[in-house]
N, C-alpha and C positions, 0 to 999 in steps of 0.2 A: 356694200349691197352688190349682189352678183348678177341677179336675174329680175326681170319685170314680168309680174303675173297680173293679167287683166281679168276681172271678175265682172260678168254681165249683170247689169241692174236693171233699170226699167226706163223705157224709152221716154224722152222728154221729162225725166224726173227733177232736172235742175238741183242736184245735190248741193246742200248748203253747209252740212256739217256731219262729222264721222266721230264715233267713240268706239273703242274696241275694250271689251270686258269678257269675263268669263261667267255667264249667267247660271249655268247648271253645274258648276264646279267639276267638269270633266276635264280640266287641264288643257282645254282648246278655247282659243279666242273666239268670241262672237263679234259681229260688227253691226253697230247701230247707225243707221243713215237718216238724216232728216232730208225729206225730198220736197222742195217748194213747189215744183212743177206739178206733181202727182198728188200733193196734199196727204202725204203719209209718212209713217215711220216704218223703215224697213229694217227687219232684224235677220241678219244674214248668219246662220249656225253652221259651224264645222267647215267653213270655207277654206282653212288650211289642211282640210282632210277631204279632197274634192269628191270622191266617190260617194260620200254620204251628205254632201252640202245641201242646204235648203234656205228658202227664203220665206218670210211670213211679213205680210203687210198689215199694218195697224192704222186706225184713224179712217183714211179714205173718205174724208167729208169733203163736200164741195166748198171751195172759198175759203179753206183754213189758212194755207200759206205756212207750212211748217218750215222753220229755218233753224232750230237749235233744239237740242235735248240735254238734259242732265240726269245722270244715273247715280242712284244712291238708294239704300234701304230706309224708305221713308215711313214704314209701319213697324219697324223692329221685329221682324219675322226672320231675320237672317237671310232673305232673298233679295236681291236687287230689283228695283223698279224703276221706270222710266217716267220722267216729266218732260212734256213737249210743250211748245207755245203754239197758240192758234193766232196767227198773226192778224187775220182779218177781224177777230172778235175782241182781242186784248185779253183773253183767257189762256189758261193752261190746262192741260190734260195730264192726269196721272194714270199711268198703265201699271197695275200691280202684277208683279212677278210671282210665279208659282214655285220657283225654285228648279224647274225643268226647262227653262229656256223658252217658255211661253207666258203669256201675259192674261190674266183671267177677269181683270175688272177694269172699269174707266171711272175716273171721277174728275169732275170740272173744278178748276180752282180759279177764283176771281183775281186777276192781277191789276184791277182797276180799269175805269172806263176809258176807253180808246188808248190804252197804254202802248198797244203795238209793241209787245216785248220782242226785243231783238237778241238777247243772249241770257242765258240762265247759269246760276251757279248754286250749288248746295254745300252747306256746313252748319254744324251745330253752333249757332251764334250766340246763345245764352246759356251754354253749359247744363242743359237739362237732359242729355243724352238722346236728343230728338233732332232729326234732320231739319234744317230750316232752308227756305229758297230766296235767293236774291235775283232780281230782275233788272236788266237796263231796258228802260222804257222810253223808246224813241218817240212815241206819239204824245206822251205827258211830260216830256223833258225832266225825267225823275229817274231815281232807282228806287225799287221796291223791296221790301223786306216781308216775307211771308213765314210766320213762325208755325212749326208743325207740333203734333201732339202724340204722334207714333200710332194713332188709330185711324190713320188715313184722313183726318181733318186737319184743317188749316185755320189760323186766325185770319181775321181781316187784314188785308195788305195795308202796310204803312209805308208811305211814299216820302222820299227826300228830294226836293227840287234841286236840279243840276244847273238851272238858268234858262230863260226863254231862249229857244231857238237851239239848245245845246244838243239835242236829239242824240243821247247817249246810245252807242252801238254796242259797247263791250263793258264788261264788269269782271272784277276780280276780288278776292277775299284773302286778307293776310292781316297779320298783325304789324302794321307799318310803324308803330311807335314804341314797341317793345314794353307793352304795359300788361302783356298776357291776355289782351282782349282783341277779339278779331274785328278788323276794320273793313271797310268797302271801298274800292277805288273804281272809279268810271271815268272813261275818256269821252270828251266832247267831240262831236263830229266837225271836221273841217276847221279846227282850231288846234293849237298846241298847248291845250289846257286840259288838265285832268281834275277830277272833283273827288276828294276823299271824304268818306262818311266816318268820322272818328267815333268810336265807340266807348262809352263810359256806363257799362252795365246797360241800363235802359235809356239813358240819356245819350243823344248823339248830336253832333254839330257838323255843319258842312265848311269844310276848308277848301278854298280854290288854290290849286298849285299851279303856277306857270311852267310849261315845259318849252325849252329853247330849241329851236330848229338848228341842228348842228350844221346845216347846209348855209345858213345865212350868217 
């Protein structure tokens, strides 16, 4: 890294997460920012070509508390979409991409009552060629699975408890046991413990794995 370039955002935005993708396939990276302080998702286009750079705000709702986004093609139209959390409600919002770097529709997705989703991930969990959503639910001490159907519709969330007071803040998706099925891993807050949701097609179980602190 040879130089540092600073890009102006929004005052008091309290940026929580960043993603970099190419929404309109112009071979220039776009930046997606989740702003907790200003309750919005900021899409910054052509920021690596400064004369034509622009910012577009989405959501702008009061008391939402956006802390994370996940980007994928959720309706199989070959255009990338954005799903953002609505921390104060426990819901998610789908922003539908039009392929030109703008987002033309919004759809609410329930993540469960008082789930307070802290992190999102998206992958095809059940091999139906449709993107599904996995959530780390700080409010309900669980991880959630929301299956998609490629028509911007989503099944009712299925939650897997991670333990009372666990308050999971992060989640990852990977085949942890080499059975060619995706599993879910979530870390418990303030502990040295992770939870693994081991997938067996539609039957899943919770396995608690203790992580040793290397400093002790």
